C-alpha positions in Angstrom: 79.1 36.7 221.0 76.7 39.7 221.2 77.7 43.0 219.4 76.6 46.3 220.9 77.4 49.4 218.8 77.3 52.8 220.6 78.6 50.8 223.6 80.1 53.8 225.4 76.9 55.9 224.9 73.8 56.3 226.9 71.5 53.4 225.8 74.3 51.2 224.6 76.1 51.1 227.9 72.9 50.5 229.8 72.1 47.6 227.5 75.5 46.1 228.2 74.8 46.5 231.9 71.5 44.6 231.6 73.2 41.9 229.5 75.8 41.5 232.2 73.1 41.2 234.8 71.6 38.3 232.8 75.0 36.6 232.9 76.2 37.5 229.3 79.8 38.6 229.1 80.9 37.7 225.6 80.1 41.2 224.3 81.8 43.1 221.5 81.6 46.7 222.4 81.8 49.1 219.5 82.2 52.9 219.6 84.4 55.7 218.4 88.0 56.0 219.7 88.0 55.7 223.5 86.9 59.0 225.1 87.7 59.7 228.7 84.3 61.3 229.3 82.4 58.2 228.2 84.8 55.4 229.3 83.3 55.3 232.7 80.0 54.1 231.1 81.6 50.7 230.3 84.9 50.5 232.2 83.4 48.3 234.9 81.3 46.2 232.6 82.2 42.7 231.4 83.0 42.8 227.7 85.1 40.5 225.5 86.6 43.2 223.3 86.3 46.9 222.5 86.4 47.8 218.8 86.8 51.2 217.2 83.8 52.2 215.2 86.0 52.8 212.1 87.3 49.2 212.2 84.0 47.4 213.0 82.7 46.7 209.5 85.9 44.9 208.6 85.9 43.1 211.9 82.3 42.0 211.4 82.9 40.7 207.9 85.8 38.6 209.2 84.2 37.4 212.4 80.5 37.1 211.5 80.5 33.3 212.1 81.1 33.9 215.8 78.4 36.6 216.3 75.0 35.5 217.6 73.2 38.8 217.7 73.8 42.5 216.8 72.4 45.5 218.7 73.1 48.5 216.4 72.5 51.3 218.9 75.2 53.7 217.9 74.4 56.8 215.8 75.0 60.5 215.5 72.1 61.8 217.6 72.7 65.5 217.8 69.4 67.0 216.5 71.1 70.4 216.0 73.7 69.0 213.6 73.0 70.3 210.1 75.5 68.3 208.0 73.6 65.8 205.9 76.9 64.2 204.9 77.7 63.3 208.5 74.3 61.7 209.0 74.6 59.9 205.7 77.9 58.4 206.7 77.2 57.5 210.3 73.4 56.8 210.4 72.5 55.6 206.9 75.5 54.1 205.0 77.1 52.6 208.1 73.8 51.0 209.1 73.3 49.6 205.6 76.7 47.9 205.8 75.8 46.2 209.1 72.4 45.1 207.7 74.0 43.6 204.6 76.5 41.6 206.6 73.9 40.4 209.1 71.7 39.3 206.1 74.5 37.5 204.4 75.6 35.6 207.5 72.1 35.2 209.0 72.7 37.2 212.2 69.6 38.6 214.0 69.8 42.3 214.6 68.0 45.1 216.4 68.8 48.7 215.4 67.9 52.1 216.8 65.5 54.3 214.9 63.9 57.3 216.4 60.6 59.1 217.1 62.2 62.0 215.4 61.0 60.3 212.2 57.4 61.3 213.1 58.1 65.0 212.6 55.2 67.1 213.9 53.0 64.0 214.2 50.7 65.1 211.5 50.4 61.4 210.4 50.1 60.1 213.9 52.4 57.9 215.9 51.5 54.4 214.6 54.4 52.1 213.7 52.6 50.8 210.7 54.9 49.8 207.8 52.4 51.1 205.2 52.4 54.6 206.6 56.1 54.9 207.5 57.2 56.1 204.0 54.9 59.1 204.3 56.5 60.5 207.6 58.1 63.9 207.4 61.0 64.4 209.9 61.9 68.0 210.9 65.7 67.8 210.8 68.6 66.0 209.2 68.9 63.6 212.1 65.3 62.5 211.7 65.8 62.4 207.9 68.7 59.9 208.3 66.7 57.6 210.6 63.7 57.8 208.2 65.9 57.1 205.2 67.2 53.9 206.8 63.8 52.7 207.9 62.4 53.2 204.4 65.5 51.4 202.9 65.0 48.5 205.3 61.3 48.1 204.3 62.3 47.9 200.6 64.7 45.0 201.2 63.8 41.5 199.9 66.8 39.9 201.7 66.9 40.4 205.5 68.5 39.0 208.6 66.6 36.0 210.0 65.1 38.4 212.6 65.3 42.1 212.7 63.7 45.0 214.6 64.0 48.7 214.2 63.1 50.6 217.5 61.7 54.1 217.3 63.0 55.4 220.6 60.9 58.2 222.0 62.3 60.5 224.8 64.6 58.2 226.7 66.0 59.3 230.1 68.0 57.6 232.8 71.5 56.9 234.1 74.7 57.1 231.9 73.6 60.2 229.9 75.8 62.7 231.7 78.1 63.0 228.7 75.3 64.1 226.3 75.5 67.8 227.1 72.7 69.8 225.5 71.1 66.5 224.3 70.7 65.0 227.8 67.2 64.7 229.2 65.4 67.5 231.0 65.5 65.5 234.2 69.3 65.5 234.0 69.4 69.2 233.4 66.8 69.9 236.1 68.7 68.0 238.7 71.9 69.9 238.0 70.3 73.3 237.7 68.6 72.7 241.1 72.0 71.8 242.6 73.6 74.9 241.1 70.9 77.5 241.3 67.9 76.0 243.2 65.6 76.4 240.2 64.9 75.1 236.7 64.3 76.8 233.4 62.1 75.2 230.8 61.6 76.2 227.2 58.8 78.7 226.7 56.0 77.6 224.3 56.0 79.3 220.9 52.9 77.5 219.9 49.5 79.1 220.9 48.0 75.7 221.4 50.3 74.9 224.3 50.9 76.9 227.5 54.5 77.3 228.9 55.6 74.0 230.3 52.7 72.0 228.9 54.5 70.8 225.8 53.9 67.0 225.8 56.4 64.2 225.1 56.5 60.4 225.6 59.2 60.0 228.2 60.5 56.4 228.5 62.9 55.1 231.2 66.1 53.6 229.8 65.5 50.4 232.0 62.4 49.8 230.0 64.2 50.3 226.7 66.9 47.7 227.5 64.2 45.3 228.8 62.5 45.5 225.4 65.8 44.9 223.6 66.5 41.8 225.7 62.9 40.6 225.0 63.5 40.9 221.3 66.8 39.0 221.5 65.4 36.1 223.5 62.0 35.8 221.9 62.6 37.0 218.3 59.0 37.6 217.5 57.7 39.0 214.2 60.4 41.2 212.5 59.5 44.8 211.9 59.7 48.4 213.0 58.4 49.0 216.5 57.6 52.1 218.6 59.5 52.2 221.9 58.0 54.7 224.3 55.9 54.5 227.5 52.7 55.0 225.6 51.7 58.0 227.7 52.5 61.6 226.9 53.4 63.8 229.9 54.3 67.5 230.2 57.7 69.0 230.7 56.2 70.7 233.7 55.4 67.2 235.1 59.0 66.2 234.4 60.6 69.1 236.2 58.2 69.1 239.1 58.7 65.4 239.8 62.5 66.0 239.8 62.0 68.6 242.5 59.7 66.3 244.4 62.3 63.5 244.3 64.7 65.8 246.0 62.2 66.8 248.7 61.9 70.3 247.3 59.0 72.6 246.1 59.2 73.3 242.4 60.8 76.6 241.3 60.4 76.8 237.6 61.0 79.7 235.1 60.9 79.9 231.3 63.3 80.9 228.6 62.8 81.2 224.9 63.4 78.0 222.9 66.7 78.5 221.0 66.2 79.7 217.5 68.2 76.9 215.9 65.6 74.3 217.1 62.5 76.4 217.4 61.0 75.7 214.0 61.6 72.0 214.3 60.4 71.6 217.9 58.0 68.8 218.6 55.1 69.9 220.9 53.5 66.4 221.3 54.7 62.8 220.9 53.0 59.7 222.2 53.9 56.2 221.1 51.3 53.7 220.1 52.6 50.6 221.8 50.0 48.2 220.6 52.3 46.5 218.1 54.9 45.6 220.6 52.3 44.4 223.1 50.7 42.4 220.2 53.9 40.3 219.7 54.0 39.3 223.4 55.8 42.1 225.4 53.9 42.2 228.6 56.2 43.8 231.2 54.8 47.1 232.7 56.6 50.3 231.9 57.8 52.6 234.6 55.5 55.5 235.2 57.1 58.9 235.0 56.9 59.1 238.8 58.6 55.8 239.3 61.3 56.4 236.7 62.3 59.8 237.9 62.3 58.7 241.5 64.6 55.8 240.7 66.9 57.9 238.5 67.3 60.7 240.9 67.6 58.8 244.2 69.6 55.8 243.0 71.8 57.3 240.3 72.0 61.1 240.1 72.3 61.6 243.9 74.7 58.7 244.3 76.6 59.5 241.0 76.2 55.8 240.0 76.6 54.3 236.5 74.0 51.7 235.5 
């Protein structure tokens, strides 16, 4: 059996879809109590059992002998959440419990870290274990992911294979429920439908013009392909970046969404909300050499390819991946 936590969420549900396409159906789907707004993400997928997040640790302790692999994708991902206690409970301590059980019962695992751990990028974007402890995240969410990465690197007892994936800006189908945290592509598409235009955050950094803030946007189909590669190949354990390896502007992102709809861009700017302005990342770009170095050779979608596929085959068709 394969465990996927965060199974009703964005990346977790897409991962289950990819596993199903590979003929794998003995999947334990773990998430919070069933929510109607997220159930569509997994309702048509082949799973063995759905388990409430609150009951999963006890279930895993009891059923560890039957589990072949764990994908711990679930987390509290709201970067505007300020409660350290919530992040300690859901992102740090919960992850430690899963790690310890996987170690004890020799279950390979992949877990979700985040590019939010890199903060302003003052120490670069290299997934080097020696430099990870010096990273300085900008918010409690990033702190929680950083804390778990550092804890993992201190462990002398580990699962037989493990990988922590620093997800950069992931976009793609099944993110409709994320609200404010959904990708700019998702918001652009719906603003175009409603108003015929898109509003991007104005730059509050003199080094960047409006719309020229740069992020590493990675298509969710590439993310789940990497997850499957790690499960099948189990190369060297460690923490890996997972982005496209190429920074692009938000202006590119919005303009390409208009283009995918056959429209000319109509873009305006609004102030970045004050609650995230001081912790806003103006540049991220994953160094992907480490993952390539352990054998991952599949090409990543370009931003043009990913947006075209997402808009035309999912958003317009209202299709779940």
